[in-house]
C-alpha positions in Angstrom: 104.4 87.7 93.5 100.9 88.6 93.2 98.3 86.1 94.0 96.2 84.6 91.3 92.7 83.9 91.9 90.7 81.2 90.0 87.1 82.1 91.0 86.1 83.2 87.5 87.7 80.3 85.7 86.2 78.1 88.2 82.9 79.3 87.7 83.2 79.2 84.1 84.0 75.5 84.1 81.2 74.5 86.4 78.8 76.8 84.5 79.4 74.8 81.4 79.1 71.4 82.8 75.7 72.2 84.5 74.6 73.6 81.1 75.6 70.6 79.3 73.8 68.5 82.1 70.5 70.2 81.5 67.5 68.0 81.5 69.2 65.3 83.3 67.1 63.8 86.3 67.7 64.7 89.8 71.2 65.6 91.2 72.8 64.9 87.8 71.6 68.2 86.6 72.2 70.3 89.8 75.4 69.0 91.3 78.6 69.5 89.6 80.3 66.5 90.7 77.3 64.5 89.8 76.7 66.2 86.6 80.4 65.5 85.3 80.1 62.0 86.1 77.2 61.8 84.1 78.5 63.9 81.2 81.6 61.1 80.8 79.1 58.3 80.4 76.8 60.3 77.9 79.9 61.4 75.9 80.7 57.5 75.4 77.2 56.4 74.7 77.1 59.4 72.0 80.5 58.3 70.4 79.2 54.6 70.1 75.7 55.4 68.7 76.6 57.9 66.2 78.5 54.8 64.5 75.7 52.5 65.2 73.0 55.2 63.7 74.7 54.4 60.3 73.9 50.8 60.5 70.5 51.1 61.9 69.5 53.6 59.0 71.0 51.2 56.4 69.0 48.2 58.0 65.8 50.7 57.6 66.4 51.6 54.0 66.8 48.1 52.7 63.4 47.0 54.6 61.7 49.8 53.0 63.4 48.8 49.8 62.6 45.1 49.9 59.1 45.7 50.8 58.3 48.3 47.6 60.4 45.9 45.4 58.3 42.8 46.3 55.2 44.7 45.6 56.4 45.1 42.1 57.6 41.7 41.6 61.2 41.6 42.6 63.4 40.8 45.4 65.7 43.4 47.0 68.8 41.5 46.1 67.6 40.9 42.5 66.7 44.8 42.4 70.3 45.8 43.2 71.8 43.4 40.9 69.9 44.7 38.0 70.3 48.4 38.8 74.1 47.5 38.8 73.6 45.7 35.6 71.9 48.7 33.9 74.4 51.0 35.6 72.2 53.0 37.6 74.0 54.6 40.5 71.6 55.5 43.2 72.0 54.6 46.7 69.9 53.0 49.3 69.0 56.2 50.9 67.5 57.8 47.7 65.9 54.2 46.8 64.0 54.0 50.2 62.8 57.9 49.9 61.5 56.9 46.4 59.8 53.8 47.5 57.7 55.9 50.3 57.3 59.3 48.6 57.4 58.5 44.7 55.9 54.8 43.9 55.9 55.6 40.6 59.4 56.3 39.8 60.7 53.5 42.0 58.2 51.2 39.9 60.1 52.5 36.9 63.3 51.8 38.7 62.1 48.3 38.9 61.1 47.6 35.6 64.5 48.9 34.3 66.3 46.5 36.7 64.1 43.6 35.5 65.2 44.3 31.9 68.6 44.5 32.7 68.6 40.9 34.6 69.6 37.9 32.5 66.8 35.9 31.3 67.5 32.9 33.5 68.2 33.2 37.3 69.5 30.9 39.9 67.2 32.6 42.6 63.2 32.6 42.8 61.3 35.5 41.3 58.7 37.2 43.3 55.2 37.1 41.9 53.5 40.6 41.4 50.2 40.9 42.4 47.9 38.8 40.1 46.2 40.5 37.2 43.0 39.7 35.4 43.3 36.2 33.9 42.8 36.0 30.2 41.0 33.2 28.1 43.7 30.2 28.3 44.9 29.4 25.0 44.8 25.9 23.4 47.8 23.7 24.4 50.0 23.0 21.6 52.2 19.9 21.3 55.7 20.5 21.8 57.8 20.9 18.8 60.9 19.5 20.1 64.2 18.7 18.3 66.7 16.2 19.7 70.4 17.2 20.0 73.5 15.3 20.4 73.4 15.2 23.8 70.1 13.6 24.5 68.2 16.7 25.3 65.3 18.4 23.3 65.4 22.1 22.7 62.2 23.8 24.2 59.7 25.4 22.1 55.8 26.2 22.5 53.6 23.6 24.4 54.4 21.0 26.8 57.6 19.0 27.3 58.0 15.5 25.4 57.0 12.6 27.6 59.8 11.4 29.9 61.6 14.7 29.7 61.1 16.6 32.9 64.5 18.1 33.7 64.7 21.9 32.7 68.1 23.0 31.6 69.3 26.4 30.8 72.3 27.1 28.9 72.5 31.1 29.8 73.2 30.1 33.5 74.7 26.7 32.7 72.2 25.0 35.4 69.7 22.3 35.3 66.6 22.0 37.5 64.9 18.7 38.6 61.1 18.5 39.6 60.7 19.3 43.3 63.7 21.4 43.6 63.5 25.0 45.1 63.5 27.1 41.7 62.0 24.7 39.4 58.8 26.3 38.7 60.4 29.7 38.1 63.2 28.3 35.6 62.7 28.8 32.1 63.6 25.9 30.3 65.7 26.0 27.0 66.4 22.2 26.9 64.5 19.3 28.5 66.3 16.3 29.6 65.2 12.9 30.6 68.0 12.1 33.0 70.8 14.1 35.4 73.5 12.0 33.4 72.2 13.6 30.1 72.1 17.0 31.6 75.5 16.7 32.8 76.7 15.7 29.2 75.4 18.6 27.9 77.9 20.8 30.3 75.1 22.0 32.8 75.7 21.9 36.7 73.3 21.2 39.3 71.7 24.5 40.5 72.6 25.1 44.1 74.8 21.7 44.4 74.1 18.0 44.2 72.0 17.9 47.3 69.4 20.3 45.8 69.2 18.6 42.6 68.8 14.9 43.2 66.3 13.3 40.8 63.4 11.4 42.1 62.1 9.1 39.6 
């Protein structure tokens, strides 16, 4: 039987290894054994980092969207909630591109999300950049009407004396003074005690520990 020489195949395999290792430092780019060892490590790193890269880019997109959204008066999570409510299907990659390269289009999406959100929220809104202040209007007395549960329906003006707890039927929550989202909540009803708010069917926003009435 004729002898089979593997010189051509052997040289080809080594050439491929050295070509892949081109650019490595020292012996890792010149010696076949060192280059082969380094390539095995490199393949492991590249396999893991290809999957890690997806999460890295997602976090980068979220940071860019959040920064641009807060500049327009809305947090990131409220923006996503509003876009889903408005049935606008756009991924975070495109939102990040708009935030960086087309601020006007991004501001339009933020406004659409704001309009699609419910009137009352259990999360604080982020105030946009302050505009020029208009002349303050004269304060009007509250035209409040008592209901069966001992609360007063809010209208223009200040709350009735002694009624400081805000209630909102849309969210089914009440907020006491000093709580986290008290200032951002729009009051539909005013109550003078936690018991009156609970009797109206409202629950404490964020739990009892966050809505302890001091007074």
